[in-house]
C-alpha positions as CSV (number, residue, x, y, z in Angstrom):
1,M,5.2,13.8,27.6
2,K,1.4,14.2,27.0
3,I,0.3,13.3,23.5
4,S,-2.5,15.5,22.1
5,I,-5.6,14.2,20.4
6,E,-4.8,16.6,17.5
7,D,-1.4,15.0,17.0
8,I,-3.0,11.5,17.0
9,K,-5.5,12.6,14.4
10,K,-2.8,14.2,12.3
11,L,-0.7,11.1,12.4
12,R,-3.7,8.9,11.6
13,Q,-4.5,11.1,8.5
14,L,-0.9,10.9,7.3
15,T,-0.4,7.2,7.8
16,G,-3.8,5.5,8.0
17,A,-2.7,3.9,11.3
18,G,-5.1,3.1,14.1
19,V,-5.6,5.2,17.1
20,M,-3.6,3.0,19.4
21,D,-0.7,2.6,17.0
22,A,-0.6,6.4,16.4
23,R,-0.6,7.1,20.1
24,Q,2.1,4.5,20.8
25,A,4.2,5.8,17.8
26,L,4.0,9.4,19.2
27,T,4.8,8.2,22.7
28,E,7.9,6.2,21.5
29,S,9.1,9.1,19.4
30,Q,8.5,11.6,22.1
31,G,6.0,13.7,19.9
32,D,8.3,13.8,16.9
33,M,5.9,13.4,13.9
34,E,8.6,12.2,11.4
35,K,10.0,9.7,13.8
36,A,6.4,8.5,14.6
37,K,5.7,8.1,10.9
38,A,8.9,6.0,10.5
39,W,7.9,3.9,13.5
40,I,4.5,3.2,12.0
41,K,6.0,2.4,8.6
42,Q,8.4,-0.1,10.3
43,K,5.6,-1.7,12.3
44,G,3.4,-2.0,9.1
45,L,6.3,-3.7,7.3
46,A,6.7,-6.2,10.1
47,R,3.0,-6.8,10.0
48,A,3.1,-7.4,6.3
49,A,6.0,-9.9,6.6
50,K,4.0,-11.9,9.2
51,K,1.0,-12.1,6.8
52,A,2.9,-12.9,3.6
53,D,2.2,-16.6,3.7
54,R,-1.5,-16.2,4.2
55,E,-3.9,-17.3,1.5
56,T,-5.3,-14.6,-0.8
57,G,-8.8,-15.7,-1.8
58,A,-10.4,-12.4,-2.8
59,Y,-9.3,-10.2,-5.7
60,F,-10.2,-7.1,-7.7
61,V,-9.4,-6.3,-11.3
62,F,-8.3,-2.7,-12.0
63,S,-8.2,-1.1,-15.4
64,Y,-6.7,2.1,-16.8
65,V,-7.2,3.4,-20.3
66,H,-5.0,6.4,-21.4
67,H,-6.8,9.6,-22.4
68,N,-6.1,9.1,-26.1
69,G,-7.6,5.5,-26.0
70,R,-4.4,4.1,-27.5
71,M,-3.1,2.3,-24.5
72,G,-4.4,0.6,-21.5
73,A,-3.6,-1.9,-18.7
74,L,-5.3,-4.4,-16.4
75,L,-4.1,-5.6,-13.1
76,K,-5.5,-8.4,-10.8
77,L,-4.8,-7.6,-7.2
78,A,-5.5,-10.2,-4.4
79,C,-6.1,-9.9,-0.7
80,E,-7.6,-12.2,1.9
81,T,-11.2,-11.1,2.1
82,D,-13.8,-9.5,-0.1
83,F,-14.3,-6.8,2.7
84,V,-10.7,-5.6,2.2
85,A,-11.1,-5.8,-1.7
86,K,-13.6,-3.0,-1.3
87,N,-11.5,-1.0,1.2
88,D,-10.5,2.5,0.0
89,K,-6.8,1.9,0.7
90,F,-6.8,-1.3,-1.3
91,Q,-8.7,0.4,-4.2
92,Q,-6.3,3.3,-4.2
93,L,-3.3,0.8,-4.2
94,G,-4.9,-1.0,-7.3
95,K,-5.3,2.2,-9.2
96,E,-1.8,3.3,-8.5
97,L,-0.4,0.0,-9.6
98,V,-2.4,-0.3,-12.8
99,M,-1.2,3.2,-13.8
100,Q,2.4,2.1,-13.1
101,V,1.9,-1.0,-15.4
102,A,0.6,1.3,-18.1
103,S,3.4,3.8,-17.9
104,M,6.4,1.5,-17.2
105,A,5.5,-1.6,-19.1
106,P,7.1,-4.2,-16.8
107,E,8.0,-7.6,-18.2
108,N,6.7,-9.8,-15.4
109,I,5.6,-9.6,-11.8
110,D,9.1,-9.9,-10.3
111,T,10.5,-7.0,-12.4
112,F,7.3,-5.0,-11.6
113,L,7.8,-5.5,-7.9
114,D,11.4,-4.2,-8.1
115,Q,10.5,-1.1,-10.1
116,A,10.8,2.3,-8.5
117,Y,7.3,3.7,-7.7
118,L,6.8,6.6,-10.0
119,K,5.3,8.9,-7.2
120,E,8.0,8.2,-4.7
121,P,11.2,6.8,-6.6
122,K,13.0,5.9,-3.4
123,K,10.3,3.3,-2.8
124,T,9.8,0.1,-4.8
125,I,6.4,-1.3,-5.8
126,R,7.1,-4.2,-3.4
127,E,7.6,-1.6,-0.5
128,L,4.4,0.1,-1.5
129,I,2.4,-3.1,-1.4
130,Q,4.0,-4.1,1.9
131,E,3.3,-0.8,3.5
132,T,-0.4,-1.0,2.4
133,A,-0.6,-4.6,3.6
134,G,0.7,-3.5,7.0
135,V,-2.0,-0.7,7.3
136,I,-4.9,-2.9,6.0
137,G,-3.8,-6.0,8.0
138,E,-4.1,-8.5,5.2
139,N,-1.7,-10.1,2.7
140,I,-1.8,-8.4,-0.7
141,K,-0.4,-9.9,-3.9
142,I,-0.3,-9.1,-7.6
143,L,-1.8,-12.1,-9.4
144,D,-1.5,-10.9,-12.9
145,F,-1.3,-7.8,-15.2
146,A,-1.4,-6.9,-18.9
147,R,-0.5,-3.9,-20.9
148,L,-2.3,-3.3,-24.2
């Protein structure tokens, strides 16, 4: 089966995967977009697991203040390099996580990681971080958070 450039572009936009991964996923799934997305997700989780022991020396502190100014949250999210800390996907993850802290008030990092992600309740925060780590290619960890 011949895979079109348009399908590769579409899959990349949906998943953030690289060109070669998108092509391979579509080839393996015989052009089925849903199966290709699942293939990329699985590959990303495997990548994330391989990187889980790597040192996270860079971090970024994310903040959220509710519109009425009566509640806010801070989250310190770490990765391996400063370059990735500035990456759009890492930044988006941090914003999502700090909003989750603000709305769900987790007790500690372990309970936070096991919480259902508000935007996709079938997914945990841990899975969200692992998926992003798989796409970015670096280990990602929550170092600390606070809700005020």
